[in-house]
N, C-alpha and C positions, 0 to 999 in steps of 0.2 A: 369733599368739598374742597380740602386744600388744592387738589390736584385741579378742578377745577379754575378755582382762583388763579393757579401759577399759569393754565394756559390762557385765560384771557387777560391777565396781566401782562404775560410776556408779548403778547401780540400788541399789547397796549403800548410796550414800551418801546417795540419796533415803529409804531405808528409816531410816537412821542418822537422819536430820532429824524424819521423820516418825514414828517411833516409840521409838528410844532416847533421842533428847536431850529429849521430852516426857515420859517415863517415869521414867527413872533418870540423871539429868545428869551424876551423877558417873563412871556406866560408859559413859556416850555419850562424855565427854572423854578416856577411857581408849583407845576404840576410835578415835576420831580420826586419832590418828597412824598407826594401821595403815591406814587409809583413803587418807590422802593417801601415803603411802609406796607402796603399792600401784599407786595412780593414777599417781605418778612413774615406777613401773617400768613399766607399762601403756604411756606416754607413749614411753618410752626403746626398749622393742622394738619397736613402731611405727616409731617413726624408724627404726630399725636395719633393720627389714625394708625400708621404701621407700626407704632407702640403698641397700641390698642390690639389689634388682631395679634399679634404674635405673643401679647400676654392671654390672651382667650384661647388661641390654640394649644399654648402650653399647660392650659389647668386640666 
């Protein structure tokens, strides 16, 4: 799930830069924290998934 979040939100961050920031800067800065938080959640879920796989394979 973490990898899926990273893929979707990385592409969303590109569209944020390419479209939102140039069209409406105020709205773009409102969306930026959502993108950053979602990327952080994706990174954390990916970390937990990798850590969980390592723990289950070493037992």
